[in-house]
C-alpha positions in Angstrom: 130.9 106.1 109.2 131.8 102.5 109.8 129.7 100.7 112.4 131.5 100.0 115.6 130.6 97.7 118.5 131.9 97.1 121.9 130.5 93.6 122.1 129.0 91.1 119.6 125.3 91.0 119.0 124.1 87.9 120.8 122.4 85.3 118.6 120.7 82.0 119.4 117.6 79.9 118.9 116.5 79.0 122.5 116.0 82.3 124.2 117.5 85.8 124.8 117.4 88.2 127.7 118.8 91.8 127.9 118.6 94.1 130.9 120.3 96.8 132.7 122.0 94.5 135.2 123.8 91.2 134.4 122.3 89.4 137.4 118.8 90.1 136.2 119.7 89.0 132.7 121.2 85.8 134.1 118.2 85.2 136.3 115.8 85.6 133.4 117.9 83.2 131.3 117.9 80.7 134.2 114.1 80.7 134.2 114.0 80.0 130.4 116.5 77.1 130.9 114.2 75.6 133.6 111.3 75.6 131.1 109.6 78.9 131.9 108.5 81.2 129.1 109.3 84.8 128.4 106.8 86.1 130.8 108.1 84.0 133.7 111.6 85.1 132.8 110.7 88.8 132.7 109.0 88.7 136.1 111.9 86.9 137.7 114.4 89.4 136.2 112.1 92.3 137.3 112.1 91.2 140.9 115.9 90.7 140.8 116.3 94.3 139.5 114.4 95.6 142.6 117.0 94.0 144.8 120.3 94.6 142.9 119.5 98.1 141.6 117.7 99.7 144.6 119.0 103.1 143.5 117.1 102.6 140.2 113.9 100.9 141.2 112.0 99.2 144.0 109.0 97.1 144.8 106.8 100.2 145.3 107.7 101.6 141.9 106.1 101.3 138.5 106.5 98.9 135.6 104.8 99.6 132.2 105.0 96.5 130.0 104.5 95.6 126.3 104.0 91.9 125.5 103.3 89.5 122.6 101.8 86.1 123.6 101.9 83.8 120.6 98.6 82.2 121.8 96.8 85.6 121.4 98.6 86.9 118.4 98.4 90.6 119.4 100.5 93.1 121.3 99.1 94.0 124.8 100.0 96.7 127.3 100.0 96.0 131.1 99.7 99.2 132.9 102.0 99.0 135.9 101.5 102.7 136.7 99.4 103.3 139.8 97.1 106.3 140.2 97.1 109.3 142.5 95.6 108.9 146.0 92.1 110.0 146.9 93.5 112.8 149.0 95.7 114.1 146.2 94.0 117.3 145.2 95.3 120.7 144.1 93.7 122.3 147.1 95.5 119.9 149.5 98.8 121.0 148.1 97.9 124.7 147.9 97.0 124.5 151.6 100.6 123.3 152.3 101.9 126.4 150.4 103.3 124.3 147.5 103.3 125.4 143.8 104.9 122.1 142.6 104.7 118.6 144.0 108.0 117.7 145.7 110.3 115.3 144.0 111.1 113.3 147.1 109.3 112.3 150.3 105.9 110.9 151.0 103.7 113.5 149.4 104.7 112.4 145.9 103.7 108.8 146.3 101.2 107.2 143.9 99.6 103.8 144.4 102.6 101.4 143.8 102.1 99.6 140.5 105.0 97.3 139.8 104.1 94.4 142.0 100.6 93.9 140.7 101.7 94.4 137.1 104.2 91.5 137.5 101.5 89.4 139.1 99.1 90.2 136.2 101.7 89.2 133.7 102.3 85.9 135.5 98.6 85.2 135.9 97.6 85.9 132.3 100.7 84.6 130.5 103.2 82.8 132.8 103.5 79.1 133.6 105.7 78.8 136.7 104.7 79.1 140.3 105.2 82.3 142.3 107.9 80.6 144.5 110.0 79.9 141.4 109.7 83.5 140.2 110.7 85.0 143.5 113.5 82.6 144.3 116.4 84.5 142.6 115.4 87.9 144.1 114.9 86.3 147.6 118.3 84.7 147.3 120.0 88.0 146.5 118.1 89.9 149.2 118.8 87.4 151.9 122.3 86.1 150.9 123.6 89.2 149.3 124.6 90.6 145.9 127.8 92.4 144.8 127.3 96.1 145.1 128.0 98.2 142.0 129.8 101.5 142.6 126.8 103.6 141.9 124.8 102.1 144.7 127.6 103.0 147.1 128.0 106.5 145.6 124.2 107.1 145.9 124.1 106.0 149.5 127.2 108.0 150.5 125.8 111.1 148.9 122.5 111.0 150.8 124.1 109.8 154.1 123.4 113.1 155.9 119.7 112.9 154.9 119.5 109.3 156.1 121.3 110.0 159.3 119.3 113.1 160.3 115.9 112.7 158.7 115.3 109.2 157.3 116.6 106.8 160.0 114.6 103.8 158.6 116.7 104.1 155.4 119.9 104.4 157.4 119.0 101.2 159.2 119.1 99.3 155.9 121.7 101.1 153.8 124.1 102.3 156.5 124.5 99.2 158.6 126.9 99.9 161.5 127.1 103.5 160.1 128.9 102.4 157.0 127.7 102.5 153.3 128.1 99.2 151.4 131.5 98.9 149.7 131.6 98.4 145.9 132.1 94.7 145.0 131.2 93.5 148.5 128.1 91.6 149.2 125.1 93.6 150.5 121.9 92.2 151.9 118.4 93.5 152.6 117.0 91.1 155.1 113.9 93.1 155.8 112.9 93.0 152.1 113.7 89.2 152.1 111.4 88.8 155.1 108.6 90.8 153.3 108.7 88.5 150.3 108.9 85.4 152.4 105.9 86.4 154.4 103.9 87.3 151.3 104.8 84.0 149.6 104.0 82.0 152.7 100.6 83.7 153.1 99.9 83.2 149.4 100.8 79.5 149.5 98.6 79.0 152.7 95.7 80.7 150.9 95.7 78.2 147.9 97.4 75.1 146.7 97.0 76.2 143.1 99.4 78.3 141.1 96.8 80.8 139.9 95.2 80.9 143.4 98.6 81.8 144.9 99.2 84.6 142.5 95.7 86.1 143.1 96.3 85.7 146.9 99.6 87.6 146.6 97.8 90.4 144.8 95.3 90.7 147.6 98.0 90.5 150.3 99.9 93.3 148.7 96.9 95.6 148.1 94.8 94.7 151.1 96.9 92.8 153.6 100.0 93.4 155.6 101.9 95.4 152.9 99.1 97.9 152.4 98.7 98.1 156.2 102.3 99.0 156.7 102.2 101.6 153.9 99.0 103.1 155.4 100.5 103.4 158.9 103.8 104.9 157.7 102.1 107.6 155.6 99.7 108.5 158.4 102.3 108.5 161.2 105.6 109.9 159.7 106.4 113.5 158.9 109.1 113.3 156.3 111.6 115.8 154.9 111.3 116.2 151.2 112.8 118.3 148.4 110.6 121.3 149.3 112.8 121.7 152.3 109.9 121.0 154.7 108.5 117.9 156.4 105.2 116.4 155.3 103.0 113.4 155.9 101.9 111.2 153.0 98.5 111.1 151.3 98.6 107.4 150.2 96.3 105.1 152.2 95.5 101.4 152.3 92.2 102.2 150.7 93.9 103.7 147.7 95.9 100.5 147.3 92.9 98.3 147.7 91.0 100.1 144.9 93.7 99.7 142.3 94.8 96.7 140.1 97.0 96.7 137.0 95.0 96.8 133.8 95.5 95.4 130.3 95.1 97.7 127.3 95.7 97.8 123.6 98.8 99.7 122.5 99.1 102.7 120.2 100.7 101.9 116.9 102.2 103.6 113.9 103.3 102.0 110.6 106.8 103.2 109.5 108.9 101.8 106.6 107.5 98.3 106.8 107.4 98.2 110.6 104.6 98.7 113.1 105.9 100.5 116.1 103.9 100.0 119.3 103.9 102.1 122.5 101.9 102.5 125.7 99.2 105.1 125.7 99.3 108.9 126.5 99.5 108.1 130.3 103.2 107.7 129.3 105.3 109.8 127.0 105.5 106.9 124.6 103.3 108.4 121.8 106.0 111.1 121.4 108.2 108.5 119.8 105.4 107.7 117.3 104.8 111.3 116.6 108.5 111.9 116.0 108.6 108.9 113.5 105.5 110.4 111.8 107.3 113.7 111.4 110.4 112.0 110.0 108.5 109.8 107.5 109.6 111.0 104.1 112.9 112.3 105.2 115.8 110.5 103.6 117.5 109.5 106.9 119.3 106.6 105.3 121.3 109.1 103.1 122.5 111.0 106.2 125.6 110.3 108.3 124.3 109.1 111.7 126.8 111.4 113.4 126.4 114.2 110.9 124.6 117.5 111.5 121.8 116.9 109.1 120.7 113.7 110.9 121.0 115.3 114.4 119.1 118.4 113.3 116.2 116.5 111.6 115.7 114.2 114.6 116.0 116.9 117.3 113.7 119.4 115.6 111.1 116.7 115.0 111.4 115.6 118.6 110.9 119.2 119.8 107.5 119.3 118.1 106.4 115.9 119.3 107.4 116.7 122.9 105.6 120.1 122.7 102.5 118.1 122.0 103.3 115.9 124.9 103.2 118.9 127.2 99.9 120.2 125.7 97.9 117.1 125.2 99.0 113.9 127.0 97.3 112.7 130.1 95.4 109.7 131.5 92.9 108.8 128.7 90.5 107.3 131.2 89.7 110.8 132.4 91.2 113.2 129.8 90.1 113.5 126.2 93.5 113.1 124.5 93.2 113.6 120.7 95.6 110.7 119.8 94.0 109.9 116.4 94.6 113.4 115.2 98.1 113.6 116.7 99.2 110.5 114.9 97.4 111.2 111.6 99.5 111.7 108.4 97.8 115.1 107.7 98.7 116.5 111.1 102.3 115.3 110.6 102.5 117.0 107.2 101.2 120.3 108.7 103.7 120.1 111.6 106.6 119.0 109.4 106.6 122.5 107.7 107.8 123.9 111.0 111.1 122.1 110.8 113.5 124.7 109.2 117.2 125.1 108.7 117.6 126.8 112.1 117.1 125.4 115.6 113.8 126.3 117.1 113.9 128.0 120.5 110.2 127.9 121.1 107.9 125.3 122.6 105.3 124.9 119.8 102.4 122.5 120.4 100.0 122.0 117.6 96.2 122.3 117.3 94.9 118.8 116.4 91.4 118.9 115.1 91.4 122.7 115.5 91.7 122.4 119.3 93.8 125.2 120.9 96.7 124.0 123.1 97.2 125.1 126.6 100.4 124.9 128.6 101.2 125.2 132.3 101.3 128.8 133.3 102.8 128.5 136.7 105.7 130.2 138.3 108.6 131.2 136.0 111.6 129.0 136.5 109.5 126.0 137.4 107.6 124.6 134.5 109.1 126.6 131.7 112.2 127.9 133.4 115.4 128.1 131.5 118.9 127.0 132.3 120.4 124.1 134.1 119.0 123.6 137.7 121.6 123.7 140.4 122.6 120.5 142.1 120.5 121.3 145.2 117.4 121.6 143.0 117.6 118.7 140.7 114.4 116.7 140.3 113.8 113.1 141.5 113.7 111.5 138.1 115.6 109.3 135.7 118.9 110.3 134.2 119.8 112.6 131.3 123.3 111.0 131.2 125.0 107.9 132.6 126.0 109.9 135.7 124.0 109.5 138.9 123.5 112.9 140.5 122.0 113.3 144.0 122.1 116.0 146.6 122.1 115.8 150.4 118.3 116.2 150.6 117.7 113.3 148.2 116.9 115.6 145.3 118.2 113.7 142.3 118.3 112.8 138.7 118.4 109.1 139.5 117.8 106.2 137.1 115.6 103.4 135.9 115.8 99.9 134.6 114.8 98.1 131.5 114.5 94.5 130.4 113.6 92.6 127.2 113.0 88.8 126.8 112.2 86.6 123.8 111.7 82.8 124.3 112.0 79.9 121.9 108.2 80.0 121.2 108.3 83.6 120.0 106.8 85.2 123.1 108.2 88.7 123.7 108.3 91.2 126.6 109.6 94.7 127.1 109.3 96.3 130.5 110.7 99.5 132.1 110.6 99.3 135.9 111.4 102.4 137.9 110.5 104.3 141.0 110.7 103.6 144.7 114.4 104.3 144.6 116.3 104.1 147.9 116.6 107.9 147.9 113.0 108.7 146.8 111.5 108.5 150.3 112.3 106.8 153.6 112.3 103.0 153.7 109.2 101.6 155.4 110.7 99.8 158.4 108.3 96.8 158.3 108.8 96.2 154.5 112.4 97.2 153.6 111.6 99.4 150.6 110.6 103.0 149.8 107.5 104.4 148.1 107.8 106.1 144.7 107.5 109.7 143.7 105.7 109.6 140.4 103.0 112.1 141.6 105.5 114.9 140.8 104.5 114.5 137.1 101.3 116.4 137.8 100.7 120.2 137.6 99.0 122.0 140.5 96.9 124.0 138.0 93.3 123.3 137.0 92.2 122.6 133.4 95.3 120.9 132.0 95.5 117.3 130.8 98.1 116.7 133.5 96.3 118.6 136.3 96.4 116.7 139.6 93.2 115.0 140.6 92.4 111.9 142.6 92.5 108.5 140.8 94.5 109.7 137.8 97.6 108.2 136.3 100.5 110.6 136.0 102.1 110.9 132.6 104.9 108.5 133.2 108.2 108.9 131.4 108.5 105.0 131.5 108.1 103.8 128.0 109.0 100.3 126.6 108.9 99.9 122.8 107.9 97.1 120.4 108.2 96.8 116.6 106.4 94.3 114.4 107.7 93.4 111.0 105.2 92.1 108.4 102.7 91.8 111.3 104.9 89.4 113.3 106.7 90.3 116.5 110.2 91.5 115.7 111.9 93.9 118.2 111.5 94.7 121.9 113.6 97.6 123.2 114.0 100.4 125.6 116.2 102.3 128.0 116.3 104.2 131.3 116.5 108.0 130.9 113.4 110.0 132.0 112.4 112.5 129.3 115.2 111.1 127.1 113.9 107.5 127.0 112.0 108.0 123.7 114.8 110.0 122.2 117.4 107.2 122.8 115.0 104.4 121.8 114.2 106.3 118.7 117.9 106.5 117.7 118.3 102.7 118.1 115.3 102.1 115.9 116.4 104.7 113.2 119.9 103.3 113.1 118.7 99.8 112.7 116.1 100.6 110.0 117.8 103.3 108.0 121.5 102.8 108.6 121.5 99.0 108.5 123.1 98.6 111.9 122.6 95.5 114.0 121.3 95.9 117.5 124.7 96.2 119.2 125.9 98.7 116.5 122.8 100.8 116.9 123.2 100.9 120.7 126.9 101.7 120.5 126.5 104.4 117.9 127.2 107.9 119.3 123.9 109.3 120.8 122.3 112.6 121.6 119.2 114.2 123.1 117.5 117.5 123.6 116.4 119.1 126.9 114.3 121.8 125.0 111.0 120.8 126.7 110.1 121.1 130.4 111.3 118.2 132.5 108.8 115.8 133.8 110.5 116.0 137.2 110.7 118.5 140.0 111.6 121.4 139.6 110.4 121.0 136.0 113.2 123.1 134.3 113.7 123.4 130.6 116.7 124.5 128.5 115.4 125.7 125.2 117.6 124.8 122.2 119.9 122.5 124.2 121.3 119.5 122.4 123.6 117.2 124.4 126.0 115.1 122.3 128.3 112.4 123.3 132.0 113.4 123.1 132.5 111.0 120.2 130.7 113.2 117.7 133.0 114.8 115.1 134.0 118.4 115.8 132.6 119.4 112.4 129.1 118.2 113.5 129.4 120.2 116.7 130.4 123.3 114.7 127.7 122.9 112.1 124.9 122.4 114.7 126.0 125.6 116.6 125.9 127.5 113.3 122.3 126.4 112.9 121.4 127.9 116.3 121.6 124.8 118.6 122.9 125.2 122.1 125.4 122.3 122.0 126.7 120.7 125.1 129.3 117.9 124.8 129.0 115.0 127.3 131.4 112.2 128.1 132.2 109.8 125.3 129.8 107.1 126.6 127.2 109.0 128.5 123.9 108.7 126.6 121.4 106.1 127.8 121.4 102.5 128.8 119.6 100.8 125.9 118.9 97.1 125.5 117.0 95.2 122.8 116.0 91.7 121.7 114.7 90.7 118.2 113.5 87.8 116.2 115.0 87.4 112.7 113.1 85.0 110.5 115.5 83.2 108.2 114.9 80.4 105.6 116.5 78.1 108.1 114.3 79.1 111.0 114.0 82.0 113.5 117.2 83.5 115.0 116.9 85.3 118.3 119.2 88.4 118.7 120.0 90.6 121.7 122.2 93.5 122.7 122.8 95.7 125.7 124.5 98.9 126.5 128.1 99.2 127.6 127.3 102.6 129.1 127.1 102.3 132.8 129.0 99.0 132.9 126.0 97.0 134.1 123.8 96.0 131.3 124.2 92.7 129.5 122.5 90.5 127.0 122.5 86.7 127.3 121.1 83.9 125.2 121.7 80.7 123.4 
């Protein structure tokens, strides 16, 4: 199959930025032009995404990050995933008559992680002052940004919920009773005021750059922001996807106790590359496990849109994600056998399970002889089959480019992603999400909503993902890095909930095995499986389901069905919103490359 691109692969020498919104990409590039480094640019772009994609992420969401600082010479992880509140116990939810944590509302809020993660990135690796970083986002919040159609669609869909149950959200997103119009400027003056106050208090606390950033962290976690969150969760009884009204569990004390941490990544060597992911508090290791299973398979000889390639990738992914369900959790409190799960011997043993027919079972392994245990809750919740109805969709990221929401706010929403490489070779990949405008009511004093990542947990004891206070949920947010010959090479990722590591895997495999450049790899027809339980309420699964973009050849569809796959054809451009940046080292010097997804009509790569 000849490679096809919708756009050129961006190439330059000064810097490159790719993200899921052109305004964020431009803001990041503007920071590079003004002398900032990749970390400054990533933070500025991240704050812009909170403003211009409020249906996809927000200030109280999460933001896992991978970075390479040339001064350190190693990949680092910044954990932008907050933990469960002190009051979040299984008993507390059982007393409310709940078997699953709701996908919307205040009960599902973890400690917000994104803000402190961006501050930690700036403090440890950035160079510019906080005012310079916040300036683009403040400008868009106060002066307005052009609304993309999906924002308007999302708000219009949840209009009844906002008008009858969440008036604080209606005050922001239905000014004068009207949803914002696509292409027209929209402002969030309350959010602008929040950031102005935070910046003013930080600058009053210290004349120094680092002192201001540290002050901003304290103000967020212990000052007026935490105070507003605490009061709202205590005072408001909020309708959520359970169909009932509940108060929140998150408190100011929970926020004060948490700060973003720095960790080493997990890594796997594969065909001359070292692929790096965040730990098992994300689903990221599933990509590494899938690569380990595929090692030794002659993928380069397979047509990237042929049935052999799709079958090999899907069946390997099913095994990796089965292990995700059985073993992944917060490694600070759960013994996750990652060394065994990523070992060559374990991959050889598991690879024997990949046959000619599609598997319809969820088959976790027994690393080191340990016996797996899966959630055994109500049928139709964790391991239920079939497509959930629109009224019961979870509050997670998308399985396709379509944004789907019901009138109670139950949704398959979306997420953001950004990648940056600067002229010095510093590199960042980050996947911000959570705190969507339809996740919970906007806090009136702050202008943004809390996240709902607590819904990742199970309300059953004894599982790696059992709810308990102070634990990180197993996030679906999962940026990716690849090193080449020990040097930083590729930063990439995508929105997409449970599909993120499937679509990111395809980009990497097409680039490594099929010789595609970044844009070709992104544009190549994509697919995913929904065989495993969803990470989002109501936790449905569809065993054997493979979703293909409509551009796949009919012969591939027929062949996959003959092998037992439940094939569903999507739209021609419906799978993922990938972006990527890379450094190619040539005899003449390093060349920076970038690409972004045409799907969704928002993502752009820029550079020079």
